[in-house]
C-alpha positions, 0 to 999 in steps of 0.5 A: 438358311435356318431361322430360329424363333425363341420369343413367344413360341419356339420354332426352328425353320429351314428355308421357311419350313417348320422343322420343330414339328418333327420333335413331336411331344418331346418337351425335353428335346425342345427344352434342350435345343432352346437352352443350347441355342440361347447359350450357343457360344458355350459348351454345356456339360452333361451334368448341367444339361441333366440338372436342367432336363431331369431336375427332380428325377433319379436316373440310374445312368444320367449320361446314357439318358442324355446321350439317348435324348441328343441322338433322338433329337439329332435323328429327328431333325436330320430326317427333316433336313440333312443340314440339321444332322450336325446341329448339336456338337459333342466335345469332351462330354459336353454339348453345344449348338453348331454355330457354323451352320448358317442360322439366325436367332430372333433373340440375338438379332433383337439384342443387337438392334437394341444395343445399336439403337441405344447408342443412336444420337438422334432420330432419323428414318433409318433409326425408326426402321431399326426400331420397327424391326426390333419391336417386330422381333419381340413377341413376348417372353421366351418359350413357356416350355421352361417358364418356371426355370430361374435361368429363363426368368432372368432372361425374360426380365432382361429382354423385357427391360431392354425393349422398354429402355430402347423404346424410351430412348427412341421416344426421347429422340422423337420428342426432340424432333416433335415426331408425335405420330412416331411416339404414339406407334412406339409407346402403344407397341411397348405398352403391350410388353409392360402396360404398367410402365409409367413413362410409356403411358405418359409419353403416349398421352402427351403425344396424343394431346400434341396431335389434338387427339384428346378423346384418344388420350382420355380413352387411354387414361381410362384404359391405364386406370382400369389396368392398374385397378382391375388387373393388377390391384394397384393405384394409378401413379400420381403423374398419370392422375395429374395428366388427366387434368392436362388432357381435359384443360387442353381440350377446352375451346378458346371461345371468348363469348361469355354467354356461350360459356355460361350456357355450356356450364348450365347445360353441364350442371343440368346433366349432373344429377345427385352426388358429383363424381370425378377423377381423383386428379380433379378431387385433389386439385379442385375440390379439396381447396374449395373445401378448405375455403368453406372451412375458413368461412366456418363451414364444417367439412369432412373427408371420408375414406371407405375401404372394402376388405376381407378377413385377409385384407384388401388384397384378398379379393381377386381383380374381378371380384373387387371390381364388382364390389367397387361398382356396388359401393359407388352405386351406393354412394350415388344413391345416398349422397347429396348433390353438394357431396363429391366422390372419387375412386382413390385406389382399387379398394378405396373411395374418397368422399368430401362432405361439406356443411355436415356434422360428424353425426350427420356424416356418420349417418350418411356412411351408415346408409351407404353401408346398408345399401352396399350390403344389399347389393354386395357380391360377397357377404364376407366383404367388409366396409370400413370408414375413416373421417378426417375434418378438413382444415381451414389452413394451408393443409397438406396433400391427402396421403394414402394412409388408412387407420381404423 
């Protein structure tokens, strides 16, 4: 039996023995085989294969070059095992993979499993087994031997999308049956394919909360935030930010003893030194309404945004450089701001601050001190720190938007 793997790394095995190694360093031979196998039900013309294998080369006799490559590839594989001697069939100047040979291809097995799973009406043990098989087959993108080709880019996008759609459908069925442990397994495996998938991140955290594994849910929230901020330079989706509050609320003890609650709050307050730092979900849902109440009582309150950028804008920094810079900026806010102030990281390059009971001039003085402290510790002298002040209204107020100006 010939087994072919195209996901992750290109391998052709005969009865478990690796035949690919006989091709040596022949990138064109490997690329041709991969292409023929992926299009196994089609005849590939000489001109199509020539354009694929020699895209930027001028060859006097391209047909002869292609025939030589096919002959050498056949010969190398047949020396490994005679069953492979006819693996490439020639027909009227065109070529195709010999589908009459007994063989399996991980790509087509994966696709068939996914199509079947997408039609599954309900969760059961057999469905879960097929899903495990599909996820085990999918080891990432197709062989990187041809990763710059447009045809393989579209194929990679298709298989990635198919994997995620199948997992999403399976998770919906599992959630209907309250099978949270299964959701955790599937969501974690699928996030290896696309760590930014919003629904998959939420499904994993929901399942962990239902299993009373709140610490793991919180840990995943922070992991998702770091991936968005540090690896991709993106803001965390609102839905994931909002789920943070749900995690910490469902993790609260239902202790009815008010003295125990009072002591717990006092201990928490004693451990909070200086400026109050929190996740944006807390900042948005709790701190901003409190600030509006202060404004109704006649107390001034300002919302301040600080943004790190370079001459080419906030996206001019790489992830690691921006993360170091943000660490310096947050440390500067902790050093300068007062205990009644609140700070949160809003995006990979932006920090929000809430400054209650402060005038515009005093608030600007605080920002100037932060700017000076940041300049002393910034990892890059070319980084620029800009700010914007917005007074908090005493009215109902609209949710804070991401816009930044000046």
